[in-house]
C-alpha positions as CSV (number, residue, x, y, z in Angstrom):
1,X,0.0,0.0,0.0
2,X,1.4,3.4,-1.0
3,X,1.0,5.5,2.1
4,X,4.4,7.0,3.1
5,X,5.4,10.6,2.3
6,X,9.1,11.3,2.1
7,X,10.5,14.9,2.3
8,X,14.2,15.2,1.2
9,X,16.0,18.5,2.1
10,X,18.7,19.2,-0.5
11,X,21.2,22.0,-1.2
12,X,20.2,22.0,-4.9
13,X,17.6,21.0,-7.5
14,X,16.9,17.4,-8.4
15,X,18.5,17.8,-11.8
16,X,21.9,19.5,-11.7
17,X,23.6,18.8,-15.0
18,X,24.7,15.2,-15.5
19,X,25.7,14.6,-12.0
20,X,23.9,12.2,-9.6
21,X,24.8,12.3,-6.0
22,X,23.8,10.0,-3.2
23,X,20.7,12.1,-2.4
24,X,19.4,12.0,-6.0
25,X,19.9,8.2,-6.1
26,X,18.1,7.8,-2.8
27,X,15.1,9.8,-4.1
28,X,14.9,7.5,-7.1
29,X,15.1,4.5,-4.7
30,X,12.2,5.9,-2.6
31,X,10.0,6.4,-5.6
32,X,10.3,2.8,-6.5
33,X,9.3,1.5,-3.1
34,X,5.8,0.0,-3.0
35,X,4.8,1.8,0.1
36,X,5.8,5.3,-1.1
37,X,3.0,7.7,-1.7
38,X,4.9,10.8,-2.6
39,X,8.5,12.2,-2.5
40,X,9.0,15.9,-2.0
41,X,12.4,17.4,-3.0
42,X,12.9,20.6,-1.0
43,X,15.9,22.7,-2.1
44,X,17.5,26.1,-1.8
45,X,17.4,28.6,-4.6
46,X,18.7,32.2,-4.7
47,X,21.9,34.1,-4.7
48,X,24.7,35.4,-2.5
49,X,24.8,38.4,-0.2
50,X,28.2,39.2,-1.7
51,X,26.7,39.8,-5.1
52,X,23.9,42.4,-4.4
53,X,22.9,42.9,-8.0
54,X,22.2,39.2,-8.7
55,X,20.7,38.9,-5.2
56,X,18.1,41.5,-5.9
57,X,17.4,39.9,-9.3
58,X,16.9,36.5,-7.5
59,X,14.6,38.1,-4.9
60,X,12.5,39.7,-7.6
61,X,12.3,36.5,-9.7
62,X,11.4,34.3,-6.8
63,X,8.8,36.7,-5.5
64,X,6.9,36.4,-8.9
65,X,7.1,32.6,-9.1
66,X,5.2,29.9,-7.3
67,X,7.0,26.9,-5.7
68,X,7.8,24.4,-8.4
69,X,5.5,21.5,-7.5
70,X,5.2,19.2,-10.5
71,X,3.1,16.2,-11.3
72,X,5.9,13.7,-11.4
73,X,6.6,11.1,-8.7
74,X,9.2,13.5,-7.2
75,X,7.8,17.0,-6.5
76,X,10.4,19.7,-6.4
77,X,9.8,22.6,-4.0
78,X,12.2,25.6,-4.2
79,X,12.7,27.8,-1.1
80,X,14.5,31.1,-1.4
81,X,17.5,31.3,0.8
82,X,20.7,33.4,0.3
83,X,24.0,32.0,1.5
84,X,25.1,32.2,4.3
85,X,21.5,32.7,5.6
86,X,20.6,29.3,4.1
87,X,22.1,27.7,7.3
88,X,20.5,30.0,9.8
89,X,17.1,30.5,11.4
90,X,16.9,33.8,9.7
91,X,16.3,32.1,6.4
92,X,12.7,31.3,7.7
93,X,11.8,35.0,7.1
94,X,12.6,34.6,3.4
95,X,10.9,31.2,3.2
96,X,7.7,31.8,5.2
97,X,5.3,32.3,2.3
98,X,6.7,29.3,0.5
99,X,6.7,27.2,3.6
100,X,2.9,27.8,4.2
101,X,2.1,26.4,0.7
102,X,4.4,23.5,1.3
103,X,2.7,22.7,4.6
104,X,-0.7,22.6,2.8
105,X,0.6,20.3,0.1
106,X,2.1,17.8,2.6
107,X,-0.8,17.9,5.1
108,X,-3.3,17.4,2.3
109,X,-1.9,13.9,1.8
110,X,-2.8,12.8,5.3
111,X,-0.1,10.1,5.5
112,X,2.9,9.1,7.7
113,X,5.8,11.5,6.9
114,X,9.5,11.0,7.1
115,X,11.8,14.0,6.9
116,X,15.3,13.4,5.4
117,X,18.0,16.0,5.8
118,X,20.8,15.4,3.4
119,X,22.5,18.8,4.2
120,X,22.4,21.0,7.3
121,X,20.1,23.7,5.9
122,X,16.6,24.9,6.7
123,X,16.5,23.9,10.4
124,X,13.1,25.5,10.5
125,X,11.8,22.4,8.6
126,X,12.0,20.5,11.9
127,X,8.8,22.3,13.0
128,X,7.1,22.5,9.6
129,X,5.0,19.5,10.4
130,X,4.6,16.7,12.8
131,X,7.0,14.1,11.4
132,X,6.8,10.4,12.1
133,X,10.6,10.4,11.9
134,X,13.5,12.8,11.2
135,X,16.6,11.4,9.6
136,X,19.9,13.1,9.0
137,X,22.1,11.6,6.3
138,X,25.5,13.2,6.7
139,X,27.7,12.8,3.6
140,X,30.1,15.7,3.9
141,X,32.1,17.7,6.4
142,X,29.9,20.6,5.7
143,X,31.7,23.2,7.9
144,X,34.9,22.6,5.8
145,X,33.3,22.2,2.4
146,X,33.0,25.9,1.9
147,X,36.7,26.6,2.6
148,X,38.6,25.9,-0.5
149,X,40.8,29.0,-0.4
150,X,38.7,31.1,-2.7
151,X,36.3,32.6,-0.2
152,X,36.9,35.7,1.9
153,X,38.2,34.3,5.3
154,X,35.7,36.3,7.4
155,X,32.9,35.2,5.1
156,X,34.0,31.6,5.3
157,X,34.3,31.8,9.1
158,X,30.7,33.2,9.5
159,X,29.4,30.6,7.1
160,X,31.2,27.8,8.8
161,X,29.8,28.7,12.2
162,X,26.3,28.9,10.9
163,X,26.7,25.5,9.3
164,X,27.8,24.0,12.6
165,X,24.9,25.6,14.5
166,X,22.3,24.4,12.0
167,X,23.8,20.9,11.9
168,X,23.9,20.6,15.6
169,X,20.2,21.5,15.9
170,X,19.3,19.0,13.2
171,X,21.4,16.2,14.7
172,X,19.9,16.8,18.1
173,X,16.4,16.7,16.7
174,X,16.9,13.6,14.5
175,X,15.7,10.1,15.4
176,X,18.5,8.5,13.3
177,X,21.8,9.8,12.0
178,X,23.7,8.2,9.1
179,X,27.2,9.0,8.1
180,X,29.2,8.0,5.0
181,X,32.4,7.5,6.9
182,X,33.8,6.6,10.3
183,X,35.5,10.0,10.4
184,X,32.1,11.8,10.0
185,X,30.6,9.5,12.6
186,X,33.3,10.5,15.1
187,X,32.9,14.2,14.4
188,X,29.2,13.9,15.1
189,X,29.9,11.8,18.3
190,X,32.4,14.2,19.7
191,X,30.4,17.3,18.9
192,X,26.9,16.2,19.9
193,X,27.3,12.9,21.8
194,X,25.0,11.3,19.3
195,X,25.8,8.0,17.6
196,X,25.7,7.8,13.8
197,X,25.3,4.7,11.7
198,X,28.0,4.4,9.0
199,X,26.6,3.7,5.6
200,X,29.2,4.3,3.0
201,X,28.5,5.4,-0.6
202,X,27.7,2.6,-3.1
203,X,27.5,1.9,-6.8
204,X,24.8,1.2,-9.4
205,X,26.3,-2.2,-9.8
206,X,24.3,-3.6,-12.7
207,X,25.0,-0.5,-14.9
208,X,28.7,-0.4,-14.2
209,X,29.4,-4.2,-14.3
210,X,27.8,-4.4,-17.8
211,X,29.3,-3.0,-20.9
212,X,28.3,0.6,-21.6
213,X,28.7,2.5,-24.8
214,X,28.9,6.2,-25.6
215,X,29.4,8.4,-28.6
216,X,33.0,9.2,-29.4
217,X,34.7,6.0,-28.3
218,X,37.1,6.4,-31.2
219,X,38.8,9.1,-29.1
220,X,40.6,6.4,-27.2
221,X,42.2,5.2,-30.4
222,X,44.4,8.2,-30.1
223,X,45.3,7.7,-26.5
224,X,48.2,5.3,-25.9
225,X,48.2,2.7,-23.0
226,X,48.6,2.5,-20.1
227,X,45.6,4.8,-19.4
228,X,45.2,5.9,-15.9
229,X,41.9,7.6,-15.3
230,X,40.0,9.7,-12.9
231,X,36.3,10.3,-13.1
232,X,34.6,13.1,-11.1
233,X,34.4,16.8,-10.6
234,X,37.6,18.8,-11.1
235,X,37.5,20.4,-7.7
236,X,39.8,21.8,-5.0
237,X,40.0,18.5,-3.2
238,X,41.8,16.8,-6.2
239,X,45.6,16.8,-6.0
240,X,46.4,18.3,-9.4
241,X,50.0,18.9,-8.5
242,X,50.5,15.2,-7.8
243,X,49.0,14.3,-11.2
244,X,51.4,17.0,-12.7
245,X,54.4,15.2,-11.1
246,X,53.1,11.9,-12.6
247,X,52.7,13.4,-16.1
248,X,56.3,14.7,-15.9
249,X,57.9,11.6,-14.4
250,X,56.0,9.1,-16.7
251,X,55.6,10.7,-20.1
252,X,54.6,7.3,-21.6
253,X,51.5,7.1,-19.3
254,X,48.2,8.6,-20.5
255,X,46.3,10.5,-17.7
256,X,42.6,10.6,-18.6
257,X,40.3,13.0,-16.7
258,X,36.6,12.8,-17.1
259,X,34.2,15.2,-15.4
260,X,33.0,18.8,-15.1
261,X,35.3,21.6,-14.0
262,X,34.3,23.3,-10.7
263,X,34.3,27.1,-10.9
264,X,36.0,27.1,-7.5
265,X,39.4,25.8,-6.6
266,X,40.4,24.0,-9.8
267,X,43.2,26.3,-10.9
268,X,45.8,23.4,-10.9
269,X,43.9,21.8,-13.8
270,X,45.2,24.5,-16.2
271,X,48.9,23.6,-15.4
272,X,48.2,19.9,-15.7
273,X,46.6,20.2,-19.1
274,X,49.8,21.7,-20.5
275,X,51.3,18.2,-20.6
276,X,50.9,16.2,-23.8
277,X,50.0,13.0,-22.0
278,X,47.1,14.5,-20.1
279,X,43.6,14.2,-21.7
280,X,40.6,16.0,-20.3
281,X,37.3,14.7,-21.7
282,X,35.1,17.2,-19.9
283,X,31.7,16.2,-18.3
284,X,30.1,12.9,-19.2
285,X,26.5,11.8,-18.9
286,X,25.9,9.1,-16.2
287,X,25.0,6.5,-18.8
288,X,28.3,7.1,-20.7
289,X,30.6,6.6,-17.7
290,X,30.7,2.8,-17.8
291,X,31.7,3.1,-21.5
292,X,34.6,5.3,-20.6
293,X,35.8,2.9,-17.9
294,X,35.8,0.1,-20.4
295,X,38.9,1.8,-22.0
296,X,40.9,2.5,-18.9
297,X,43.6,0.4,-17.3
298,X,43.8,1.9,-13.8
299,X,41.3,3.8,-11.7
300,X,42.7,6.7,-9.7
301,X,41.6,8.5,-6.5
302,X,44.3,11.3,-6.3
303,X,42.9,13.3,-3.4
304,X,44.8,15.9,-1.4
305,X,45.7,15.0,2.2
306,X,43.5,17.7,3.8
307,X,41.0,17.9,6.6
308,X,38.0,17.9,4.2
309,X,39.0,14.7,2.5
310,X,39.3,12.8,5.8
311,X,35.5,12.6,5.7
312,X,35.1,11.8,2.0
313,X,34.0,8.4,0.8
314,X,34.2,8.7,-3.0
315,X,31.6,7.3,-5.4
316,X,34.4,6.3,-7.8
317,X,36.0,3.5,-5.8
318,X,33.2,1.0,-6.3
319,X,32.5,2.2,-9.8
320,X,36.1,1.4,-10.9
321,X,35.9,-2.0,-9.1
322,X,32.6,-2.9,-10.7
323,X,34.3,-2.6,-14.0
324,X,37.1,-4.9,-12.8
325,X,39.7,-2.1,-12.7
326,X,42.5,-2.1,-10.1
327,X,42.4,1.2,-8.1
328,X,45.1,3.4,-6.5
329,X,44.2,6.1,-4.1
330,X,45.6,8.6,-1.5
331,X,44.2,11.2,0.8
332,X,41.1,9.2,1.7
333,X,41.4,7.5,5.1
334,X,37.8,6.2,4.8
335,X,38.8,3.9,2.0
336,X,41.9,2.4,3.6
337,X,40.0,-0.7,4.9
338,X,39.4,-1.8,1.4
339,X,43.1,-1.9,0.5
340,X,44.1,-5.3,-0.8
341,X,46.7,-6.6,-3.2
342,X,45.7,-6.6,-6.9
343,X,42.4,-4.8,-5.9
344,X,43.0,-1.4,-4.3
345,X,46.2,0.2,-3.1
346,X,45.6,3.0,-0.6
347,X,48.9,4.8,0.0
348,X,50.4,8.0,1.2
349,X,50.8,10.8,-1.3
350,X,54.6,10.2,-1.7
351,X,54.0,6.6,-2.7
352,X,51.2,7.2,-5.1
353,X,53.2,7.2,-8.3
354,X,55.0,4.0,-7.3
355,X,51.7,2.4,-6.4
356,X,50.5,3.2,-9.9
357,X,53.6,1.5,-11.3
358,X,52.8,-1.6,-9.3
359,X,49.1,-1.6,-10.5
360,X,50.2,-1.2,-14.1
361,X,52.5,-4.2,-13.7
362,X,49.5,-6.3,-12.8
363,X,48.0,-5.8,-16.3
364,X,49.9,-8.7,-17.9
365,X,49.1,-11.1,-15.1
366,X,45.5,-10.0,-14.5
367,X,43.4,-13.1,-14.5
368,X,39.7,-13.9,-14.1
369,X,40.1,-14.4,-10.3
370,X,41.6,-10.9,-9.8
371,X,38.9,-9.2,-11.8
372,X,36.1,-11.2,-10.1
373,X,37.5,-10.2,-6.7
374,X,37.2,-6.5,-7.6
375,X,33.7,-7.0,-9.1
376,X,32.5,-9.0,-6.1
377,X,33.6,-6.2,-3.7
378,X,31.6,-3.7,-5.7
379,X,28.6,-6.1,-5.9
380,X,28.3,-6.1,-2.1
381,X,28.4,-2.3,-2.1
382,X,25.4,-1.7,-4.4
383,X,23.1,1.2,-3.7
384,X,20.2,-1.2,-3.2
385,X,22.0,-2.8,-0.3
386,X,23.0,0.5,1.2
387,X,19.6,2.2,0.9
388,X,17.8,-0.9,2.2
389,X,19.6,-0.6,5.5
390,X,18.7,3.1,5.8
391,X,15.1,2.7,4.7
392,X,14.3,-0.2,7.1
393,X,15.8,1.6,10.1
394,X,13.9,4.8,9.2
395,X,10.6,2.9,8.9
396,X,11.2,1.1,12.1
397,X,11.9,4.4,13.9
398,X,8.7,5.9,12.4
399,X,6.7,3.0,13.7
400,X,5.8,1.8,10.2
401,X,7.1,-1.8,10.6
């Protein structure tokens, strides 16, 4: 019986280019459940107080528009909020008119309701209705995610404090807290004395384990082997200087980068692209990525050894493994427990290039057993398995089991 209403609080719209994060995948999972009546996607829209002209334009535009509730199985609902106010109680002033319409839409369904926070914004949502359960799914070190070196230090400090305050309020009001890494769970424990259940990121196993095609596969005909690839956003957390050292030390290797460029903190990409053995494919559609992986020899996770990355559990690890690729990574303590010979080498930054040399040496001796071991590890980490854990615990807490 379809009787449960789910409300997901997100920092952005449901469709943001070609990228699918954990929260988008979870929304799709909820839609497919037999007991789901409706899924609401509540997200922030607006501008920045540091850009007054565009801020005024956003206010004017939002004031003329009604909340975007559509007829699909996932109803998007945009609430105006201007960073850093997004994280504060003050954002309620901007959102009050929109919140009243949202309340009517949700109450009209007269069903059990579960509120899912996937980001510590809009704490006023805690009292927007009488929720059967409130869940916080923490997938990021949010207080650090704003600090990539491009923001004004004072602005970053204010924003960071507001994030922590909003997150603490949400955590203390939640029935269940999930975290994507042990590091995040410990941060939550030490800051609020609340326990978090660790549920790491997963993989769309069936899609990645099967062959995928995309237009332009002939591009790889011009790229010599070995091909060492990274798929993901070109962001500040990626160690471009490490990849630059690799390009310089190993000119016979082809470094393949696939993903959109972030407008913030990706300056090192320009220097890297000056090397002839570096190939940037730009953004790729989700359905194309398995096809790209089909042509790589090594999957890379070249992350900086910074505070922010201590909390990161990358989507790419299990995607590489689902394709049978050996993986080499650094800067990601959350992935260390998966390190195993001929599967995944998690090393310090200074050993990264040597670890890639070792992984490349496996190519000639790769056998069906090695590949199956990688694929099997990814199979156990499917999104279906991850989300089933979260969903069952949420329903139990809501008294719906």
